[in-house]
DRENLORO-750510 format. One line per 8 residues: their letters; for each residue x, y, z of C-alpha. Coordinates in steps of 0.2 Angstrom, whole numbers, plus 2048, in hexadecimal, padded with zeros to 3 digits. Layout:
A = X/Y/Z  ...
END
This chain:
MFNHIADA = 7DC/7CB/880  7DD/7C5/86C  7DA/7B8/866  7E6/7B8/855  7F4/7BF/852  7EB/7C8/842  7DC/7D1/84D  7ED/7D8/858
VKSPMLIK = 7F7/7E0/849  7E6/7E4/83D  7E8/7F7/845  7F5/804/845  7FF/80B/851  7FB/822/84F  80C/829/853  810/83C/854
LRDNLSFA = 81E/842/84C  81B/855/84E  80B/860/852  800/85C/83F  80B/84D/838  806/83F/840  80E/828/838  7FE/81B/839
RFEVLKVY = 80A/80C/83E  803/7FC/837  80E/7EB/836  804/7E6/828  7FB/7F0/822  7ED/7E6/819  7E6/7DB/825  7D8/7E4/82B
STLTAIEQ = 7D3/7E5/819  7D5/7D3/816  7CC/7CE/826  7BD/7D8/821  7BE/7D0/80E  7BA/7C0/815  7AF/7C3/824  7A9/7CB/815
LLGSGTIQ = 7A8/7BE/809  7A4/7B1/815  797/7BA/819  78D/7BA/809  791/7A9/806  79C/7AD/7F7  7AB/7A1/7FC  7A8/793/80A
PGYTLLDS = 7B1/78E/819  7BF/784/80F  7C5/78C/803  7D4/791/7FD  7D7/7A4/7F9  7E5/7A8/7EB  7E9/7B6/7E8  7F9/7C2/7E1
SSGIYAYS = 805/7C7/7EC  818/7C8/7F1  818/7D4/7FF  809/7DB/80F  7FB/7D3/806  802/7C3/804  807/7C2/816  7F4/7CB/81B
LALACHRY = 7EB/7BE/810  7F4/7AF/81A  7F2/7B5/82C  7DF/7B9/827  7DE/7A5/821  7E8/7A0/830  7DA/7AC/83B  7CD/7A4/832
GMKCRIIA = 7D2/790/82C  7D1/797/81B  7E0/78E/80F  7EA/79C/807  7F4/799/7F7  7FC/7A8/7F1  805/7AA/7E0  817/7B4/7E2
SRTVDKAL = 824/7BA/7DA  836/7B1/7DA  83C/7C2/7E2  82E/7BE/7F1  83B/7C2/804  842/7B1/809  83A/7B6/81D  82C/7BC/816
LVQLQILG = 82A/7AA/80B  82E/7A0/81B  820/7A8/823  814/7A6/817  819/792/817  81A/78E/828  806/79A/82E  801/78B/81C
AEVEQVQS = 801/795/80C  806/78C/7FE  80F/797/7F5  814/795/7DF  820/7A2/7DA  822/7A7/7C8  82F/7A8/7BE  833/7BA/7BB
GGNLKMDQ = 830/7C1/7A9  83B/7CD/7AB  832/7DF/7B1  828/7E1/7BD  817/7E3/7B1  81A/7D0/7A7  81E/7CB/7BC  80C/7D2/7C1
SRRVERIK = 805/7C9/7B0  80C/7B9/7B0  806/7B6/7C6  7F4/7BF/7BE  7F7/7B2/7AE  7F9/7A5/7BB  7EA/7A8/7C6  7DF/7A6/7B8
EILASESD = 7E4/794/7AF  7E3/78E/7C7  7D0/794/7C7  7CB/78C/7B5  7D2/77B/7BC  7D0/77C/7CD  7BE/77E/7D9  7BB/787/7EB
VYWMRQYH = 7C9/792/7E5  7C5/7A4/7E6  7CE/7B2/7E0  7D0/7C1/7EB  7D5/7CF/7DF  7DC/7DA/7ED  7DC/7E6/7DD  7CD/7E2/7D5
DTIHYNGY = 7C0/7DF/7E1  7BC/7F1/7EC  7B5/7E6/7F9  7CB/7E8/803  7C4/7FC/806  7B8/7F7/815  7C1/7F0/81F  7CB/802/821
QPIAKQIV = 7BA/80A/82B  7C0/806/83C  7D2/80E/83A  7C7/81F/831  7BF/81C/842  7CD/81C/848  7D7/82B/842  7C7/834/846
RELGGEAV = 7C8/82E/85B  7DA/835/85A  7D9/842/852  7CC/849/85A  7C1/84C/847  7CF/859/842  7D1/861/82D  7DF/850/828
TIVGGVGS = 7E6/84E/81B  7EA/838/815  7FC/834/80E  802/822/806  807/818/7F9  7F8/814/7ED  7FD/806/7E8  7EC/7FD/7E6
GCSTGGVA = 7E1/80C/7EB  7D8/801/7FA  7E5/806/807  7E7/81A/806  7D7/818/7FC  7CF/810/807  7D2/81B/81B  7CB/82D/80F
RSLREAGY = 7BC/825/80A  7B8/81E/818  7BE/82F/823  7B2/83A/813  7A1/82F/817  7A3/833/828  7A2/843/825  7B5/84A/825
PAELIGVQ = 7BB/851/819  7C8/848/815  7D8/84E/807  7E2/840/7FF  7F5/83E/7F9  7F9/82E/7F2  80D/82E/7EE  811/821/7DE
PFGSVTFA = 822/81B/7D6  828/81F/7C6  826/80F/7B8  812/80E/7BF  804/80F/7B2  7F5/816/7C4  7FA/826/7C0  804/829/7AF
SEKIDDPG = 816/829/7B3  81A/812/7AC  826/81A/79F  82F/821/7AC  83F/818/7B1  844/818/7C4  856/815/7C2  859/80E/7D5
IIIAGIGS = 847/7FF/7DA  837/802/7D4  82B/804/7E5  81F/7F5/7DE  817/7F7/7EE  80D/806/7EA  80B/808/7D7  80A/7FB/7C9
AIPFENVK = 80F/7F5/7B7  7FD/7F0/7B6  7ED/7FB/7B7  7E3/7F5/7CB  7D2/7F8/7C8  7CE/7FA/7DA  7D8/80B/7DA  7CA/81B/7DA
HALYDQIH = 7D3/827/7D4  7C7/836/7D7  7CB/832/7E7  7DE/838/7E8  7E1/850/7ED  7F1/84E/7E6  7FE/83F/7DF  811/83D/7E3
WVSFQYGM = 81D/833/7D9  82C/830/7E1  83F/829/7DE  845/81A/7E7  853/823/7EC  846/832/7F1  83E/826/7F9  84B/81B/802
SATVALLK = 853/82C/80A  843/82D/813  840/821/817  856/822/822  851/831/828  83C/82C/831  845/81D/83A  856/82D/83E
RHAIFAGL = 849/839/842  83D/831/84B  83F/820/850  833/818/843  83A/809/83A  82C/806/82A  82F/801/818  832/80B/808
SSGCGYLV = 820/811/805  81F/816/815  830/81F/811  828/829/801  817/82D/80D  821/835/819  82D/840/80E  81B/846/805
ASAESLKH = 812/84A/815  821/84F/81E  822/85E/80F  811/85F/80E  80E/862/820  81A/874/823  810/87B/816  800/876/81F
PDRQYIVI = 802/878/82D  7F0/878/833  7E9/868/82F  7EE/858/836  7F8/84C/82A  7FC/835/82D  807/829/825  7FF/81B/81F
GADTGHRY = 811/80F/823  80C/801/81E  818/7F3/826  826/7F5/82C  83B/7F8/826  83F/7E3/828  83E/7DE/816  846/7F1/810
VDDVYSRH = 858/7EF/819  862/7E8/80B  858/7F3/7FC  857/802/808  85E/804/81B  870/7FC/815  86F/809/80A  870/81A/816
AEALNIDA = 881/821/813  879/826/802  867/82C/80B  864/83F/806  85F/84E/810  84D/84D/80E  84C/860/815  855/863/802
LAPSEITT = 84A/859/7F8  839/862/7F0  82E/85C/7E3  828/863/7D3  816/86D/7D1  810/865/7BE  800/861/7B5  802/857/7A8
ASEISFPW = 808/844/7A7  815/84B/79B  81B/852/7A9  81E/844/7B6  831/847/7B8  83E/83F/7C6  842/841/7D2  832/847/7DC
SFARWNRR = 827/84C/7D4  812/853/7D8  800/857/7D1  7F3/85E/7DA  7E9/851/7D3  7D6/859/7D9  7CB/848/7D9  7CA/847/7C9
ELSQFN = 7CC/834/7BC  7DB/82D/7B4  7D5/833/7A4  7D4/845/7A8  7E6/847/7AB  7F1/849/79A
END
């Protein structure tokens, strides 16, 4: 029996979709890493019981931090955008988190920048407040070691490729790094939206909806580019189509980033039947009913979709491109 809901939902369920393709279904992805980070920060004396833990998020991390603070009896403060989902906002408030919604700057870059500036204002004027720095501190990688062990245990040590959104880099990167450190030669495929600076697609706008959770309009310091073997840039329309297909084919109700990962892993696993592929499913589909699932009639047949291979940043093009990244630094992609 679990002592807290955070302990119950921190681990994924591994679901086999076909012989060499599985889905790691999280209810909310970042709970494990957030619990681990708080535990380690308390253990090192960096934070003390009763501190306020602060960060910028309008999605998965906000909920994960609120759950972890509830678990450890810490105060929680979230700097969110005006567009934060109402169901999430209400849960955060009931969990005891103080949520401050910053006025939108008109685009994602301005929105993210304003939230970071607001955090810096709070740190300069208040005490006993700790910025968790989910986009900057590599401590957030540490919580994915147990998930890597679970994958090894359930797959029996077969060669594996992890596929999922890049985001801050800590989730997909953390799982792959932990597998490699344990002696398993894991490959890592990262998924990016168009418009993200993280892997050089910032000059290409998506006419649909920017998939903000797996990319960023401002630099994230804890993305380790050299962990990745491939990078795929996926449009909203293709991601939406794959998210709908994931529910239709496998009855998995998941978020948009999960659909993007499923699109990529489904294609790659067919090309390499001797290798196991695991899609990181970051969350459930509830936040995406209006923007994704209600548009199911517009969904394309994902079996007819294929990426264009590119070798330089200038070649990135709509609606789906991929590069053999080969564990290089961003500066080497030109």
